N, CA, C and O atoms as a CHARMM CRD file, in Angstrom:
* protein
*
  248
    1    1 UNK  N    -14.42800 -15.25700 -38.21100 PROA 1      0.00000
    2    1 UNK  CA   -13.29700 -14.54100 -37.63100 PROA 1      0.00000
    3    1 UNK  C    -11.98000 -14.84700 -38.47700 PROA 1      0.00000
    4    1 UNK  O    -11.55000 -15.99300 -38.60700 PROA 1      0.00000
    5    2 UNK  N    -11.43700 -13.83300 -38.98400 PROA 2      0.00000
    6    2 UNK  CA   -10.19900 -13.93600 -39.73100 PROA 2      0.00000
    7    2 UNK  C     -9.03400 -13.24700 -38.96200 PROA 2      0.00000
    8    2 UNK  O     -9.18200 -12.25100 -38.25500 PROA 2      0.00000
    9    3 UNK  N     -7.89200 -13.87500 -39.17500 PROA 3      0.00000
   10    3 UNK  CA    -6.59500 -13.25500 -38.55000 PROA 3      0.00000
   11    3 UNK  C     -5.78200 -12.62000 -39.59400 PROA 3      0.00000
   12    3 UNK  O     -5.65300 -13.15800 -40.69300 PROA 3      0.00000
   13    4 UNK  N     -5.21700 -11.47800 -39.29800 PROA 4      0.00000
   14    4 UNK  CA    -4.26800 -10.78800 -40.15400 PROA 4      0.00000
   15    4 UNK  C     -3.01700 -10.50500 -39.27200 PROA 4      0.00000
   16    4 UNK  O     -3.11200 -10.12600 -38.10500 PROA 4      0.00000
   17    5 UNK  N     -1.88000 -10.71100 -39.89500 PROA 5      0.00000
   18    5 UNK  CA    -0.65100 -10.33200 -39.12800 PROA 5      0.00000
   19    5 UNK  C     -0.32400  -8.82000 -39.32100 PROA 5      0.00000
   20    5 UNK  O     -0.46300  -8.24500 -40.40100 PROA 5      0.00000
   21    6 UNK  N      0.11800  -8.23500 -38.19400 PROA 6      0.00000
   22    6 UNK  CA     0.65800  -6.86900 -38.21700 PROA 6      0.00000
   23    6 UNK  C      2.20500  -7.04000 -37.91500 PROA 6      0.00000
   24    6 UNK  O      2.61200  -7.88300 -37.11500 PROA 6      0.00000
   25    7 UNK  N      2.98300  -6.23400 -38.56700 PROA 7      0.00000
   26    7 UNK  CA     4.54100  -6.30500 -38.48300 PROA 7      0.00000
   27    7 UNK  C      5.07000  -5.04100 -37.98400 PROA 7      0.00000
   28    7 UNK  O      4.47700  -3.99100 -38.23200 PROA 7      0.00000
   29    8 UNK  N      6.20800  -5.06900 -37.25800 PROA 8      0.00000
   30    8 UNK  CA     6.95900  -3.93500 -36.72100 PROA 8      0.00000
   31    8 UNK  C      8.47200  -4.32000 -36.98900 PROA 8      0.00000
   32    8 UNK  O      8.93200  -5.40800 -36.64400 PROA 8      0.00000
   33    9 UNK  N      9.15400  -3.41000 -37.58800 PROA 9      0.00000
   34    9 UNK  CA    10.54900  -3.59100 -37.78800 PROA 9      0.00000
   35    9 UNK  C     11.29400  -2.61200 -36.95500 PROA 9      0.00000
   36    9 UNK  O     10.94700  -1.43400 -36.87900 PROA 9      0.00000
   37   10 UNK  N     12.39100  -3.14100 -36.28800 PROA 10     0.00000
   38   10 UNK  CA    13.16600  -2.24600 -35.35500 PROA 10     0.00000
   39   10 UNK  C     14.71100  -2.46000 -35.69900 PROA 10     0.00000
   40   10 UNK  O     15.17700  -3.56900 -35.95800 PROA 10     0.00000
   41   11 UNK  N     15.37800  -1.40100 -35.67500 PROA 11     0.00000
   42   11 UNK  CA    16.82800  -1.49900 -35.88500 PROA 11     0.00000
   43   11 UNK  C     17.48400  -1.09500 -34.59500 PROA 11     0.00000
   44   11 UNK  O     17.07600  -0.13800 -33.93700 PROA 11     0.00000
   45   12 UNK  N     18.50700  -1.83800 -34.24500 PROA 12     0.00000
   46   12 UNK  CA    19.31700  -1.40700 -33.00400 PROA 12     0.00000
   47   12 UNK  C     20.69400  -1.12900 -33.43400 PROA 12     0.00000
   48   12 UNK  O     21.27300  -1.90700 -34.19300 PROA 12     0.00000
   49   13 UNK  N     21.24300  -0.07300 -32.99500 PROA 13     0.00000
   50   13 UNK  CA    22.62200   0.32900 -33.29100 PROA 13     0.00000
   51   13 UNK  C     23.63200  -0.67900 -32.66700 PROA 13     0.00000
   52   13 UNK  O     23.33300  -1.41700 -31.72800 PROA 13     0.00000
   53   14 UNK  N     24.82400  -0.64900 -33.25300 PROA 14     0.00000
   54   14 UNK  CA    25.82600  -1.63400 -32.73300 PROA 14     0.00000
   55   14 UNK  C     26.24100  -1.25100 -31.26900 PROA 14     0.00000
   56   14 UNK  O     26.81200  -2.09900 -30.58300 PROA 14     0.00000
   57   15 UNK  N     25.99800  -0.11300 -30.81100 PROA 15     0.00000
   58   15 UNK  CA    26.37500   0.33100 -29.40900 PROA 15     0.00000
   59   15 UNK  C     25.29700  -0.26800 -28.37300 PROA 15     0.00000
   60   15 UNK  O     25.57500  -0.33500 -27.17600 PROA 15     0.00000
   61   16 UNK  N     24.17200  -0.66000 -28.83000 PROA 16     0.00000
   62   16 UNK  CA    23.10300  -1.17300 -27.87500 PROA 16     0.00000
   63   16 UNK  C     23.59000  -2.47100 -27.38700 PROA 16     0.00000
   64   16 UNK  O     24.02600  -3.33800 -28.14400 PROA 16     0.00000
   65   17 UNK  N     23.50000  -2.60500 -25.95800 PROA 17     0.00000
   66   17 UNK  CA    23.80000  -3.82700 -25.34800 PROA 17     0.00000
   67   17 UNK  C     22.82900  -4.96500 -25.59400 PROA 17     0.00000
   68   17 UNK  O     21.63800  -4.72800 -25.79500 PROA 17     0.00000
   69   18 UNK  N     23.31900  -6.20000 -25.58000 PROA 18     0.00000
   70   18 UNK  CA    22.40900  -7.28200 -25.82400 PROA 18     0.00000
   71   18 UNK  C     21.32700  -7.37700 -24.70000 PROA 18     0.00000
   72   18 UNK  O     20.17500  -7.72200 -24.96000 PROA 18     0.00000
   73   19 UNK  N     21.73300  -7.06400 -23.47200 PROA 19     0.00000
   74   19 UNK  CA    20.68900  -7.17700 -22.40000 PROA 19     0.00000
   75   19 UNK  C     19.64100  -6.07900 -22.63200 PROA 19     0.00000
   76   19 UNK  O     18.47400  -6.32200 -22.32600 PROA 19     0.00000
   77   20 UNK  N     19.98800  -4.84400 -23.16900 PROA 20     0.00000
   78   20 UNK  CA    18.98600  -3.81700 -23.40500 PROA 20     0.00000
   79   20 UNK  C     18.08600  -4.27200 -24.44700 PROA 20     0.00000
   80   20 UNK  O     16.87300  -4.11900 -24.30500 PROA 20     0.00000
   81   21 UNK  N     18.60200  -4.85300 -25.54500 PROA 21     0.00000
   82   21 UNK  CA    17.72000  -5.36100 -26.62600 PROA 21     0.00000
   83   21 UNK  C     16.78600  -6.52800 -26.07300 PROA 21     0.00000
   84   21 UNK  O     15.61600  -6.60800 -26.44700 PROA 21     0.00000
   85   22 UNK  N     17.31200  -7.37900 -25.22100 PROA 22     0.00000
   86   22 UNK  CA    16.49100  -8.46100 -24.57800 PROA 22     0.00000
   87   22 UNK  C     15.38300  -7.88000 -23.76900 PROA 22     0.00000
   88   22 UNK  O     14.25400  -8.34800 -23.91500 PROA 22     0.00000
   89   23 UNK  N     15.59300  -6.91200 -22.93500 PROA 23     0.00000
   90   23 UNK  CA    14.67900  -6.37100 -22.02300 PROA 23     0.00000
   91   23 UNK  C     13.57800  -5.58900 -22.83800 PROA 23     0.00000
   92   23 UNK  O     12.39100  -5.64400 -22.51700 PROA 23     0.00000
   93   24 UNK  N     14.00800  -4.91000 -23.83700 PROA 24     0.00000
   94   24 UNK  CA    13.09500  -4.18800 -24.71900 PROA 24     0.00000
   95   24 UNK  C     12.06100  -5.18000 -25.43500 PROA 24     0.00000
   96   24 UNK  O     10.84900  -4.96500 -25.46000 PROA 24     0.00000
   97   25 UNK  N     12.65500  -6.24000 -25.98900 PROA 25     0.00000
   98   25 UNK  CA    11.83800  -7.20000 -26.75300 PROA 25     0.00000
   99   25 UNK  C     10.91500  -7.94600 -25.81000 PROA 25     0.00000
  100   25 UNK  O      9.77400  -8.25600 -26.15400 PROA 25     0.00000
  101   26 UNK  N     11.42200  -8.23500 -24.60500 PROA 26     0.00000
  102   26 UNK  CA    10.65200  -8.87200 -23.62800 PROA 26     0.00000
  103   26 UNK  C      9.38000  -8.08100 -23.31100 PROA 26     0.00000
  104   26 UNK  O      8.26500  -8.60100 -23.31300 PROA 26     0.00000
  105   27 UNK  N      9.61500  -6.79400 -23.03800 PROA 27     0.00000
  106   27 UNK  CA     8.45900  -5.85100 -22.70500 PROA 27     0.00000
  107   27 UNK  C      7.52100  -5.81400 -23.79500 PROA 27     0.00000
  108   27 UNK  O      6.32200  -5.85000 -23.52100 PROA 27     0.00000
  109   28 UNK  N      7.90900  -5.74400 -25.03200 PROA 28     0.00000
  110   28 UNK  CA     7.10000  -5.70500 -26.23600 PROA 28     0.00000
  111   28 UNK  C      6.18900  -7.04200 -26.28100 PROA 28     0.00000
  112   28 UNK  O      5.00100  -7.00600 -26.60200 PROA 28     0.00000
  113   29 UNK  N      6.81300  -8.11400 -25.95800 PROA 29     0.00000
  114   29 UNK  CA     6.10000  -9.44400 -25.98900 PROA 29     0.00000
  115   29 UNK  C      5.09000  -9.58900 -24.95100 PROA 29     0.00000
  116   29 UNK  O      4.00100 -10.11600 -25.18300 PROA 29     0.00000
  117   30 UNK  N      5.44600  -9.10600 -23.74000 PROA 30     0.00000
  118   30 UNK  CA     4.46700  -9.26000 -22.52100 PROA 30     0.00000
  119   30 UNK  C      3.44600  -8.31000 -22.57100 PROA 30     0.00000
  120   30 UNK  O      2.30000  -8.67100 -22.30100 PROA 30     0.00000
  121   31 UNK  N      3.70500  -7.03100 -22.90800 PROA 31     0.00000
  122   31 UNK  CA     2.65100  -5.93300 -22.82000 PROA 31     0.00000
  123   31 UNK  C      1.82500  -5.82500 -24.15500 PROA 31     0.00000
  124   31 UNK  O      0.59500  -5.76700 -24.14000 PROA 31     0.00000
  125   32 UNK  N      2.49500  -5.80400 -25.19400 PROA 32     0.00000
  126   32 UNK  CA     1.80500  -5.58600 -26.48300 PROA 32     0.00000
  127   32 UNK  C      1.51600  -6.91400 -27.33300 PROA 32     0.00000
  128   32 UNK  O      0.90700  -6.86800 -28.40200 PROA 32     0.00000
  129   33 UNK  N      1.97000  -8.02300 -26.80700 PROA 33     0.00000
  130   33 UNK  CA     1.69800  -9.32900 -27.49200 PROA 33     0.00000
  131   33 UNK  C      2.44700  -9.52900 -28.77400 PROA 33     0.00000
  132   33 UNK  O      1.97400 -10.24000 -29.66000 PROA 33     0.00000
  133   34 UNK  N      3.61600  -8.91500 -28.90100 PROA 34     0.00000
  134   34 UNK  CA     4.41900  -9.09200 -30.16000 PROA 34     0.00000
  135   34 UNK  C      5.09500 -10.42200 -29.99700 PROA 34     0.00000
  136   34 UNK  O      5.27600 -10.90700 -28.88100 PROA 34     0.00000
  137   35 UNK  N      5.46200 -11.00600 -31.09200 PROA 35     0.00000
  138   35 UNK  CA     6.26700 -12.24900 -31.06700 PROA 35     0.00000
  139   35 UNK  C      7.50100 -12.03400 -32.11000 PROA 35     0.00000
  140   35 UNK  O      7.39600 -11.28800 -33.08300 PROA 35     0.00000
  141   36 UNK  N      8.53400 -12.67800 -31.83800 PROA 36     0.00000
  142   36 UNK  CA     9.76800 -12.49700 -32.67300 PROA 36     0.00000
  143   36 UNK  C      9.54200 -13.30700 -33.98600 PROA 36     0.00000
  144   36 UNK  O      9.18900 -14.48500 -33.93400 PROA 36     0.00000
  145   37 UNK  N      9.75600 -12.64000 -35.19100 PROA 37     0.00000
  146   37 UNK  CA     9.70400 -13.29400 -36.39800 PROA 37     0.00000
  147   37 UNK  C     11.06100 -13.56800 -36.94400 PROA 37     0.00000
  148   37 UNK  O     11.34300 -14.68400 -37.38200 PROA 37     0.00000
  149   38 UNK  N     11.97200 -12.51200 -36.93100 PROA 38     0.00000
  150   38 UNK  CA    13.24800 -12.55800 -37.53800 PROA 38     0.00000
  151   38 UNK  C     14.25000 -11.67700 -36.83900 PROA 38     0.00000
  152   38 UNK  O     13.94900 -10.54700 -36.45500 PROA 38     0.00000
  153   39 UNK  N     15.48300 -12.22300 -36.67300 PROA 39     0.00000
  154   39 UNK  CA    16.50100 -11.31500 -36.19900 PROA 39     0.00000
  155   39 UNK  C     17.74500 -11.40800 -37.09800 PROA 39     0.00000
  156   39 UNK  O     18.16300 -12.51500 -37.43800 PROA 39     0.00000
  157   40 UNK  N     18.29800 -10.36700 -37.45900 PROA 40     0.00000
  158   40 UNK  CA    19.48000 -10.37500 -38.22800 PROA 40     0.00000
  159   40 UNK  C     20.55600  -9.60200 -37.48700 PROA 40     0.00000
  160   40 UNK  O     20.26900  -8.50200 -37.01300 PROA 40     0.00000
  161   41 UNK  N     21.71200 -10.07800 -37.36500 PROA 41     0.00000
  162   41 UNK  CA    22.83500  -9.36600 -36.74400 PROA 41     0.00000
  163   41 UNK  C     23.90600  -9.09700 -37.88100 PROA 41     0.00000
  164   41 UNK  O     24.47900 -10.03000 -38.44300 PROA 41     0.00000
  165   42 UNK  N     24.11700  -7.91600 -38.15400 PROA 42     0.00000
  166   42 UNK  CA    25.02000  -7.65200 -39.19300 PROA 42     0.00000
  167   42 UNK  C     26.48500  -7.54800 -38.75800 PROA 42     0.00000
  168   42 UNK  O     26.78200  -7.52100 -37.56300 PROA 42     0.00000
  169   43 UNK  N     27.41500  -7.49000 -39.75200 PROA 43     0.00000
  170   43 UNK  CA    28.83100  -7.61700 -39.43800 PROA 43     0.00000
  171   43 UNK  C     29.23800  -6.39300 -38.64000 PROA 43     0.00000
  172   43 UNK  O     30.09200  -6.51900 -37.76300 PROA 43     0.00000
  173   44 UNK  N     28.68200  -5.21800 -38.88900 PROA 44     0.00000
  174   44 UNK  CA    29.03500  -4.03600 -38.11500 PROA 44     0.00000
  175   44 UNK  C     28.47900  -4.10000 -36.65100 PROA 44     0.00000
  176   44 UNK  O     28.74600  -3.21100 -35.84400 PROA 44     0.00000
  177   45 UNK  N     27.73000  -5.13300 -36.34700 PROA 45     0.00000
  178   45 UNK  CA    27.20800  -5.25500 -34.97700 PROA 45     0.00000
  179   45 UNK  C     25.80900  -4.75500 -34.75700 PROA 45     0.00000
  180   45 UNK  O     25.27600  -4.98700 -33.67200 PROA 45     0.00000
  181   46 UNK  N     25.13500  -4.05800 -35.73400 PROA 46     0.00000
  182   46 UNK  CA    23.77600  -3.61900 -35.67100 PROA 46     0.00000
  183   46 UNK  C     22.80800  -4.78600 -35.72900 PROA 46     0.00000
  184   46 UNK  O     23.18400  -5.85300 -36.21500 PROA 46     0.00000
  185   47 UNK  N     21.59800  -4.63500 -35.26400 PROA 47     0.00000
  186   47 UNK  CA    20.65500  -5.64800 -35.28200 PROA 47     0.00000
  187   47 UNK  C     19.33300  -5.21700 -35.92900 PROA 47     0.00000
  188   47 UNK  O     18.85700  -4.10600 -35.69900 PROA 47     0.00000
  189   48 UNK  N     18.76200  -6.08400 -36.71900 PROA 48     0.00000
  190   48 UNK  CA    17.52700  -5.90200 -37.36900 PROA 48     0.00000
  191   48 UNK  C     16.54500  -6.87700 -36.73900 PROA 48     0.00000
  192   48 UNK  O     16.80400  -8.08000 -36.72400 PROA 48     0.00000
  193   49 UNK  N     15.39800  -6.37600 -36.20500 PROA 49     0.00000
  194   49 UNK  CA    14.45900  -7.28600 -35.58800 PROA 49     0.00000
  195   49 UNK  C     13.13500  -6.98500 -36.28700 PROA 49     0.00000
  196   49 UNK  O     12.74400  -5.83500 -36.48500 PROA 49     0.00000
  197   50 UNK  N     12.43800  -8.12500 -36.66400 PROA 50     0.00000
  198   50 UNK  CA    11.15300  -8.00800 -37.18200 PROA 50     0.00000
  199   50 UNK  C     10.05200  -8.75500 -36.16700 PROA 50     0.00000
  200   50 UNK  O     10.15900  -9.95100 -35.89800 PROA 50     0.00000
  201   51 UNK  N      9.08900  -7.99800 -35.68800 PROA 51     0.00000
  202   51 UNK  CA     8.05200  -8.51600 -34.79000 PROA 51     0.00000
  203   51 UNK  C      6.71200  -8.70300 -35.50300 PROA 51     0.00000
  204   51 UNK  O      6.43400  -8.04600 -36.50500 PROA 51     0.00000
  205   52 UNK  N      5.91600  -9.57700 -34.98900 PROA 52     0.00000
  206   52 UNK  CA     4.54700  -9.71400 -35.59400 PROA 52     0.00000
  207   52 UNK  C      3.63200  -9.98900 -34.45900 PROA 52     0.00000
  208   52 UNK  O      3.98900 -10.44500 -33.37300 PROA 52     0.00000
  209   53 UNK  N      2.42500  -9.67400 -34.79900 PROA 53     0.00000
  210   53 UNK  CA     1.23900 -10.06700 -33.92000 PROA 53     0.00000
  211   53 UNK  C     -0.04300 -10.26800 -34.77000 PROA 53     0.00000
  212   53 UNK  O     -0.15700  -9.73900 -35.87500 PROA 53     0.00000
  213   54 UNK  N     -0.98700 -11.03700 -34.22900 PROA 54     0.00000
  214   54 UNK  CA    -2.23600 -11.28600 -34.88300 PROA 54     0.00000
  215   54 UNK  C     -3.28100 -10.21100 -34.50300 PROA 54     0.00000
  216   54 UNK  O     -3.51300  -9.81300 -33.36100 PROA 54     0.00000
  217   55 UNK  N     -3.87300  -9.80800 -35.65400 PROA 55     0.00000
  218   55 UNK  CA    -5.02800  -8.82600 -35.39200 PROA 55     0.00000
  219   55 UNK  C     -6.23500  -9.56700 -35.86100 PROA 55     0.00000
  220   55 UNK  O     -6.35200 -10.00000 -37.00700 PROA 55     0.00000
  221   56 UNK  N     -7.14800  -9.69300 -34.89700 PROA 56     0.00000
  222   56 UNK  CA    -8.45200 -10.44000 -35.23000 PROA 56     0.00000
  223   56 UNK  C     -9.45200  -9.38200 -35.62300 PROA 56     0.00000
  224   56 UNK  O     -9.60400  -8.34500 -34.97800 PROA 56     0.00000
  225   57 UNK  N    -10.14000  -9.69800 -36.73600 PROA 57     0.00000
  226   57 UNK  CA   -11.21500  -8.90000 -37.22600 PROA 57     0.00000
  227   57 UNK  C    -12.56100  -9.63300 -36.93300 PROA 57     0.00000
  228   57 UNK  O    -12.88700 -10.55700 -37.67900 PROA 57     0.00000
  229   58 UNK  N    -13.29500  -9.30000 -35.97200 PROA 58     0.00000
  230   58 UNK  CA   -14.53800 -10.01700 -35.61200 PROA 58     0.00000
  231   58 UNK  C    -15.65100  -9.52800 -36.58400 PROA 58     0.00000
  232   58 UNK  O    -15.69300  -8.34200 -36.90900 PROA 58     0.00000
  233   59 UNK  N    -16.48900 -10.37100 -37.01800 PROA 59     0.00000
  234   59 UNK  CA   -17.57500 -10.12500 -37.87500 PROA 59     0.00000
  235   59 UNK  C    -18.84800 -10.23100 -36.97200 PROA 59     0.00000
  236   59 UNK  O    -19.01600 -11.16300 -36.18500 PROA 59     0.00000
  237   60 UNK  N    -19.69300  -9.24500 -37.14000 PROA 60     0.00000
  238   60 UNK  CA   -20.88400  -9.30800 -36.47600 PROA 60     0.00000
  239   60 UNK  C    -21.90100 -10.31000 -37.10300 PROA 60     0.00000
  240   60 UNK  O    -22.07500 -10.38800 -38.31900 PROA 60     0.00000
  241   61 UNK  N    -22.58000 -11.09500 -36.15400 PROA 61     0.00000
  242   61 UNK  CA   -23.56100 -12.04700 -36.70300 PROA 61     0.00000
  243   61 UNK  C    -24.94100 -11.61400 -36.36200 PROA 61     0.00000
  244   61 UNK  O    -25.14000 -10.90000 -35.37900 PROA 61     0.00000
  245   62 UNK  N    -25.86200 -12.00300 -37.10500 PROA 62     0.00000
  246   62 UNK  CA   -27.21300 -11.74100 -36.88700 PROA 62     0.00000
  247   62 UNK  C    -27.73800 -10.48500 -37.43400 PROA 62     0.00000
  248   62 UNK  O    -28.92400 -10.19200 -37.27800 PROA 62     0.00000
């Protein structure tokens, strides 16, 4: 069994409230099993978020 990481990058505009970003990322973590890898907050207030999750490739035996 080998694990491979899958990544998703999301950009939030500066007008997006912090609570909205938090609730969206919480839902992604609980439902789709994403975890936070990186968050960048730029000077203009926009946010860059990179999520990751493991994808397992099962190999048939026998």
